C-alpha positions in Angstrom: 8.5 -19.4 21.5 7.5 -21.7 18.6 10.6 -22.5 16.5 10.6 -20.7 13.2 12.4 -22.3 10.2 14.1 -19.2 8.8 15.1 -20.8 5.5 11.5 -21.9 4.9 10.1 -18.6 6.0 12.4 -16.6 3.7 11.4 -18.9 0.8 7.7 -18.3 1.5 8.3 -14.5 1.5 8.9 -14.9 -2.3 5.6 -14.4 -3.9 4.3 -14.6 -7.4 3.2 -10.9 -7.5 5.7 -8.1 -7.9 3.7 -5.8 -5.6 3.8 -8.4 -2.8 7.5 -9.1 -3.3 8.3 -5.4 -3.0 6.6 -5.3 0.4 6.9 -8.7 2.1 10.6 -9.6 1.5 12.0 -6.2 2.5 9.8 -6.1 5.6 11.0 -9.6 6.6 14.6 -8.7 6.1 14.5 -5.4 7.9 11.9 -5.8 10.6 11.0 -9.4 11.4 13.5 -9.7 14.2 12.1 -6.7 15.9 8.6 -8.0 16.0 7.0 -9.5 19.1 6.4 -13.3 19.1 2.7 -12.7 18.4 3.5 -10.5 15.4 6.0 -13.1 14.1 3.4 -15.8 14.4 0.9 -13.6 12.5 3.5 -13.0 9.8 4.0 -16.8 9.4 0.3 -17.3 9.4 -0.2 -14.5 6.8 2.2 -16.2 4.4 0.0 -19.3 4.3 -2.6 -17.4 2.3 -2.7 -17.0 -1.4 -1.2 -14.1 -3.3 -4.6 -12.8 -4.4 -5.8 -12.8 -0.8 -2.7 -11.0 0.4 -2.9 -8.5 -2.4 -6.5 -7.6 -1.5 -5.6 -7.1 2.2 -2.5 -5.0 1.4 -4.4 -2.8 -1.0 -7.2 -2.5 1.6 -9.8 -4.0 -0.7 -10.8 -6.5 1.9 -10.2 -7.1 5.6 -7.7 -9.7 6.8 -9.1 -12.8 8.5 -8.1 -11.7 12.0 -6.9 -8.7 13.9 -3.3 -9.9 14.3 -2.8 -10.1 10.5 -4.7 -6.9 9.9 -2.4 -5.1 12.4 0.7 -6.6 10.8 -0.4 -5.5 7.3 -0.9 -2.0 8.7 2.6 -2.1 10.2 4.0 -3.3 6.9 2.3 -0.6 5.0 3.8 2.0 7.4 7.3 0.7 6.8 7.2 0.9 3.0 10.0 3.1 1.7 8.3 5.8 -0.4 
């Protein structure tokens, strides 16, 4: 497994958009450790994109750049506490 810097990852979960903050950080804290290695790598990769890109994917306005990120976003959306 590729080593993941948890401090850096948590910092990158803090986004500039409130809508993303309410989804990404809670998902990271509550579910990241339960993800498969492939899902964890997709999460890390997802965080390298800009807030506007993430927002469009999360709001289903555009498709994510690959299936792994798309599947992860679907999982994140399913875990949102309503």
